[in-house]
N, C-alpha and C positions, 0 to 999 in steps of 0.2 A: 247016257241023258248027261248026265253028271257032266263030261267031258265035252257035251258042245254045250251046253250054260256056259262052265269055265271060260271055252274059246268066246264064246258074245262078251264073259262081262271084261274080258282082257282086252278085246278088240275098241269095248267103250270105251274102256280105260285109258289105251294108247289113243284112241281120237279124242278124249279128253285131253291129256296132256299133248295131243300135238295142237288143238285148239288154245290152250292156253299159252304153249310158246310162242301157239301166232300173237294170240291177244299181246302177252310181252314183246314180243317183237317189234308190231303196229304200235302199243303203246310209248314204246321204247324210242320208234321214228318220229313219234307224233312228238313227243316230247324234242326230241331232238332239233326239227324242225323251227317247234317253238321258242327253244332258245338262237334257234339260228337266229331269229328274225329278229333279235332283243335291238333295235336299234332304231334311230329317228326315221320317221315317215315324211315321204314325199306328199305334203295334203296342203301344202301351200300353193293355190293357183292363182292368175293375173287379180282376179277382183281381190284375193287375199291378202294380194302384194302390193296394189295400190293402197288399200285401207291400211296396210301399219304402215307405210311408207306419211299415208297423208295422216295416220293417227297419230303417229309421233313425234310427227313433225308441226302440226298444230296441237301442241297439248298447253301447256304451259307459257312460254315464250314470247308467244303475242298480247302475255296478259303482262305481262312486269319487264319486259324491254322496252317498249314507248319510252317511258319518262328514262331511260340509261340511255338512250339511242337519241334523246332532242339535249338530253344533259350534254353530252357530248361533242353533238352538232353546235348546238346554240340558235336554232333556227328551223322552221316549217322545211324549208325547199329543202336543202342541207339534209334533213330527218326523212324526207320521202326517196332523196336521190338513193340515201344508205340502205335503204331497204329495199329497193328495186336493183342495187348492185350485190347486194346479197343474195338475191333469190338468182340475179346471174352466173355468181359463181357458182354458190348453191347448184347450179343445171350443172355446168362444165366441170365440177368436184366430180359431178355422180353419172358425166358421160365417160368419165375415166375410168370411174369404177365398174360402167358395165362393159367397159373390154377387160378387164382385169375379173372381171366376174364371169363371163364367157370364156376368156383364156384359161383361168385358172377356177374349176369349179368344186371348190372346196370352201366350206362355212369358216365362220371363223375372221370372215371382213380384212381389213390392211393385215393381220397377225399371216393368212397366208401367201399373201401376194408378198409381203418382207419376205417372210421364211425363204418363198421362190430366186428370189431375188438379192437377196444378199445374205442370206445366212442365218443362223441359228441368233446370234446373239443380239443383232438390230430387234428380231422376232421374239426375242424373250425380253426386250428393253420395252416393247411396242405394249407389250402380255402384260407386263410388272407396272405400267403407268396406266394403262386403262382399266385392268380388273380392281389392281388397289383406288384407284385415284379418279381414272375422270369417271367410267362407269359407277360407282356407287355416289359420284357427287351430280352428276345430271340425274339419275334416280333420286339421289337428295332434294335438289333445286324442284324437279316437278313436284313431289310430294308436299314441298314448303308452301309451292305455289297453290295447290290442292290445298292447304291447310287454310293460308290466309284468305279465302275467296270463300270457304267455307265459311271462317268463324267471321268475317266482315258484317255477314247480316245481324248480327246478333250484338253489334258495338256500332249505332249508327255513329256519326259524326267521332266519331274515334277509331285510332287505331287498335286491332285487338292485341290484349298482351302476349307478349314473347311463349309465355309459359303454355297457355290456348294453342296455340299455331304449332308449334312443337308435340304435343302432344296427339293433336290430330293428323296434323303429319307421318307420324309414326305409323297411327291406326290408317294412315292411309288416305229537234226540229233545224234542219239542218238550213246552216248559213254560209258563204263562204267570208267572211270577212278576219279571220285568221292564216287566208292563206294570201291577202294583200301584203307587199314587202316580205315576200315569205324567205328572203336569203339577209334579212339586214341581222346584227348581232351574230353569222355564224362562225363557227371558231372555225379554223383552217391550219392548225397545228400539225405537226407531225407524230403525235400520240392521241392527239384527242379523236382524229379520226378510225385513226385503227381502235381502240376503246369502243367506239359506234361500231364498227364492225363487227369487234367482239358481241358484243349483246347484242344485236341485228342478227349475227349467224348463230347464235345462241336460238334464237328460234325457229332457224333454219333445220337446226341439228336434227339428223336423223334421214335425211339426203340419201344415206349410206348406208339404212339398218338394212337394209334386204338382203346385201353382201353378207351376213354374218350368216342366213341361214340358207344359203346357195344350195347346200346338198337336201333340204326342205322343199326345194321349189318341184314342179310340175314345170316338166320342159324347159329348164331354165335359160336356155339360148334365145324362148323367145316373150317370157314370162319377166328377168329380169328387165330387161329395155323397156321394153311398152309399161309394164309397172312407173319405169323412173321417169318417162319421157313426158307419161297424162300425169303422175302425182306433185311432183313438184312445180311447173307452171300452173298446177291448179292452185297452188299452196302461195307462191309468189302472188298472183292474181289478188287472193283471197285476203292476205296479207295489207299490199299497197291501201287496197277499197276499206278497209278495215283502218287501219291509219290516218286515212282520210274523214271516213266517218269519225275519228279520236276529234281530229282536229275544228268539224263543224260545228262540234257543238263546245268542246273547250280551249280556252285562249292555251298555249303555250307556258304560263305560270300555273293556270290552274293543272292541266296535267303535272309539271312537275312535284304538287303539290297532292296530288291524290295518291292516298297509301292502297287504292287497288282501282287501276283507270277504267276497268270494264264494270266495275259494278258503279262512279261516279258516272262515264253513260249511260245506262241503265236505269238511276234516278233522274236524268233530263230529259232522257227519249221517251222509257217508258214507265213514268212514272207510278201508274195501279198495277204495274207488274212488273217491276223491278225488281221482285225476288226471281223472276226466272233468270236474268244474267248470270250471278252469283251461282246457280243450279245448273245452268249448263258450263260456266268455266270447270267447275265440281266435276260433271262428268267429263268433261274434257280431258284436263290434269288428272284423273284418275285413268283413262284410255290410255293416256301418252305414257301414263309410271308403267301400265301392263307392258305395253309394246317395248317398252326402254327394259324392263328386267326378263322379258320373253327374249331380246335379243343379247344381251350381258349375257345372259347364262351361255349361252352357245359360243362366245366368245373364250370362257372359262373353259368349256368341255373340251373345244377343241384344242387348247393350250396344253389342259392335262391329257388330252391325247396323242400329244407330241411330245408327253413326257416333261415340259417345263413347268409343270404345278403339280402335285400331289394327285395321283390315281385317282382317288375317292371322287376328286370330282368330274371324272372322264365318262363315270359309271351313269347306267340308264336307270330308271326306275321298272321295274318288268312288268306291271299293272298300266301305266298311261304311257308307257314308252319318252317320256323327257326326263330330260339330265336335271331330276332336282338336289342333289347334289350342287349342283352347282350354280341355281336360281338360288337358293336357302343362300348358297356364302355371299351370294352379291346383295342377298337382301340384308342380311347383317351388315355388310359393312355400309348400307347404305343410311341406315340406323343410328351409327357411328356419327359419320355427316351432318346428320339431320340434328344432332345434340349443342354442339357448338356455333352453327353455319349463321352465315350472314349470306343471303342470297346472289346479293352483287360481287361478293368478293369471291362466291362460288361457282359466278359465271367467267370471270376475269380466270380467274384460278384453272377451271375446267380448260375454257377457250385455250390460253398458252399454251398449255399441253398437249390440246388437241389438233393444235395446227402443226406444230413439230411433226407429228408422224402423217398427217395428211398430205402434208407436203411431201414430206420423206414416200408415202406412198405411191403419189402420182409421179416422182421422181423415177420411182423402180418399173414404170410403165415404158420412160423412157429407156432406161436400162435394159430392159428386155427385149424392148425393138432390136437392140444389137447383140445382146447377150442369149435369148432363149430364139433364135429366128423359126427353130424346128414346133415351136409351139404350135395349137390352132387357134387358129382367132377370125369367129363365126364374127364378131362386130370390132372392127379397126378404124378408129375414129385420128382423124389428121394429127400430128405430132405439135399441131402449133397450139392446142388445149390444153395435153400438161406441162408444154412449158410457161404460159400464162399462170397454171393454177398452182406452178411452183412457185414461180416467180409472187404471187400475190401470197403464199402462206409465210415464203421468205420473210414480205414486209410485215405481215403480221404478226411476227413473231420476235422482229425486231422493232419495230417502231416505236411500241411504250415500254423496252427499255431504254431505247435510246432518248428519248424524250422527258420519260420521269423513271430515271432508275429505281426499283425497290426492290428489298430483301426477298419476297414472295418469289420474285423471276429466281432468282438467286437460288432459292429453297426447293423450287421446284426441280431447278437444271439439275441440281446436287443432285434431289434423290431420283430422276432418273439414271444418271449414270450412276448411284450407291445399289441400282438391280445389278451391278456387274457383280459385285461380291457376292450376292447372293447366287447370282449363274454361276462362278465359279467352285463356292461351297458346294454347291446341291447339287449340281448339274452337270458340270464337266470334270470335276475333281469324285461324284461319285460318296461320299460319307456314309460308310455301312452302317453307322451307327443312326442315323435318321431312317434307313428302312427296317433295323430291329424296332424302333418305339415306333413309328407310323404303323407296320403289319398288323398287331393286334389291334389297335384302331380302326385300322381301316375295315377289318372284320366285322367291328362289333357294328359301325356306324351301317355296315350293308347289309347287316340282318337287319339291324333299327329299321334305317330305311326303306327296304325292301329293292334292290339296287344291284346292279351288275356290268360288267364290262360291256359297252355295246362290238357287237360284231358284226362283220360287212354279210349280206346277201349271198350265197350260192347261186 
């Protein structure tokens, strides 16, 4: 009996040990599977894509740019023509990006296309300019607009104090009289038209946002082109109608004197409920800020993944599967731009820098038609479209410099070229001392933010 009981105990122990080993293997396998899936997920569908484009485009631009566009065009007629032309140009540019986005299905937008067409240096200079200046300044402009409209109802008849706007930004009956002789007093100088386009195109900025999150799109070959084709014409029609509405209520002089155009419009049309206008503008700008932050984080994430930024920015939060270090970095830079910034200065600076690389990106599409003939092209647009957008981009970059040269454009150009110094020191030469300094900081931040390197699914 004792021997028999002993054998039973041994068998039970063996079974328990076997089960324990199996449980450990199963747990290990589960953890391994979970670890392998630490990556951005394809969760953006057609409706989400359209919402992202429309939401980021109709943000703050239509509420702040009408004054500047009218100022640089000088009359109602040319102003409306510029708004229409900006919509056409945004559509043409977006079609070029459809071709690029379905050919190169990587997130990162222009960065990925420049990297494929011209190599690491132009791609790095783009990411250098965009991550440090363009995206944070765009985020700052939207947040400043949000703050401006949020504060205006509390200061009727006067412009809100700048300190109020800065703090809020950091926390995030119609007639046709004004359309008569609508071309009287129009300005046709080489530079003034380009500056009008700068401000108009700022309102349309966002037409390329979906290309920054291509890896998160469901069926990108279908949803990327459809989202763009539906979203951008919708916004164009909306903008033209909004400007017509402004001019039916306000004279050009009154529009130029208004500190918040939409609020003035609401005061005249919706007098009992005029408070609704700034409220909806606040919702619009806050939503656009969210979309801008969403896409900007993906650019920083992809740039770091390619080794052109510090590695911690390419890590993903293990709980929410979002590039939280990249998002926080972009938000921090945006706050720096809010503190000293004037909105119109930021827009001109932003537009000049942006159209340098928009033109270079559309030119890359032309180049890859000859140098990357083997790449699959699910959507192939006529060659004339990228040629037209490239030529217009050259005009938009050179016109203000030729017409009224300013040091700001020189500083911007020097800043872009200055990125070569950082490229040579930290990427080309691979200074070892930087790794020794950054490695312990990266480990600490990784534990603090619960992030891990992104991995591809097997």
